[in-house]
C-alpha positions in Angstrom: 18.9 -5.9 2.7 15.4 -7.0 3.6 13.5 -9.7 1.6 10.0 -10.8 2.1 9.2 -14.5 1.7 5.6 -15.5 1.2 4.2 -19.0 1.3 0.8 -20.7 1.6 -0.7 -20.1 -1.8 -2.4 -22.9 -3.8 -5.5 -24.1 -5.4 -8.7 -24.4 -3.4 -12.4 -25.1 -4.1 -14.8 -22.1 -4.0 -15.9 -21.8 -0.2 -12.6 -23.0 1.0 -9.8 -21.4 3.0 -6.0 -20.6 2.8 -3.6 -19.0 4.9 -0.7 -17.0 3.6 2.6 -16.3 5.4 5.1 -13.7 5.1 8.5 -13.6 6.7 11.0 -10.6 6.3 14.4 -12.0 6.2 17.1 -9.5 7.4 14.6 -7.8 9.6 11.8 -8.1 12.0 8.2 -7.2 11.7 8.3 -5.0 14.9 7.0 -1.6 14.3 6.5 -2.1 10.5 3.3 -1.8 8.5 2.9 -4.9 6.7 0.3 -5.3 3.8 -1.1 -7.7 1.4 -1.8 -6.9 -2.1 -3.1 -8.9 -5.0 -3.2 -8.8 -8.8 -6.0 -10.5 -10.5 -5.7 -11.5 -14.1 -6.2 -8.5 -16.2 -6.6 -6.1 -13.3 -4.4 -3.6 -11.6 -2.8 -4.5 -8.2 -5.0 -3.7 -5.3 -4.3 -3.6 -1.5 -6.5 -6.2 0.4 -5.2 -5.9 3.9 -2.7 -4.2 6.1 -1.7 -4.6 9.8 0.5 -2.2 11.9 2.6 -4.6 14.0 2.9 -1.9 16.8 -0.8 -2.1 17.5 -1.8 -5.2 15.7 -4.8 -3.3 14.4 -5.7 -4.5 10.8 -7.5 -2.8 7.9 -9.3 -4.5 5.0 -10.4 -3.6 1.6 -14.3 -3.8 1.2 -14.0 -6.6 -1.3 -12.5 -8.9 1.5 -13.9 -7.5 4.7 -15.4 -10.2 6.8 -13.7 -13.0 4.9 -9.9 -12.2 5.2 -8.1 -11.7 8.4 -4.6 -10.2 8.8 -2.6 -11.2 12.0 1.0 -11.4 13.3 3.0 -13.6 15.4 6.1 -11.7 16.6 7.7 -14.6 18.1 7.8 -16.2 14.6 8.5 -13.0 13.0 5.6 -13.6 10.7 2.4 -12.0 9.4 -0.4 -14.0 8.0 -3.5 -13.5 5.8 -6.2 -16.0 6.5 -8.6 -16.2 3.7 -11.9 -17.8 4.0 -15.1 -18.1 1.8 -12.8 -17.9 -1.1 -14.5 -17.4 -4.5 -13.1 -17.6 -8.0 -12.9 -13.8 -8.1 -10.2 -14.1 -5.3 -8.0 -15.9 -7.8 -4.8 -13.8 -7.9 -1.1 -13.5 -7.3 -0.8 -12.2 -3.7 2.1 -10.1 -2.5 3.3 -9.2 0.9 4.8 -5.8 1.3 6.4 -3.6 3.9 5.9 0.2 4.3 8.7 2.7 3.7 11.3 2.6 6.6 10.4 6.2 7.4 7.0 5.0 8.6 8.4 2.4 11.0 7.0 3.0 14.4 5.0 6.0 13.0 2.0 4.6 11.1 0.6 2.8 8.3 -0.2 3.9 4.8 -3.6 3.5 3.2 -4.1 0.4 1.2 -4.6 2.6 -1.9 -1.0 4.0 -1.4 1.0 1.1 -3.0 3.8 3.6 -3.5 4.4 3.8 0.1 5.3 0.2 0.3 9.0 -0.2 -0.7 9.8 -3.9 -0.2 7.7 -6.6 -2.0 7.8 -10.2 -1.8 7.9 -12.6 -4.9 4.3 -13.3 -4.8 2.3 -16.5 -4.1 -0.4 -17.8 -6.5 -4.0 -18.3 -5.2 -6.4 -20.1 -7.4 -10.0 -20.5 -6.5 -12.0 -23.0 -8.7 -15.6 -24.2 -8.9 
């Protein structure tokens, strides 16, 4: 059974940066579509970034484009979300997710298609103050 373990959340002043990490225990990131979602207080969960590890090509939600960067390190079996120019509106629980196994080596769901992501991490809290 695959589990996703996130880390790197915390509190940061507006304008600051944080980098989240996600490691799948029991599997590798190879060929998988890995994504980052967030749930802000009082709002629905939204996809913010995804990366297809086969190509390394990322996609971003408009709300984070130019500020967030998704990346991978296959040697460390880890995907990252580097967040810069953070604003209080970025305060949320951030979740790592992996797409359905049927999509492995095939492609990457759209960020709007949360239902196509079948394994989720426990979440890591990001709080931006100021």
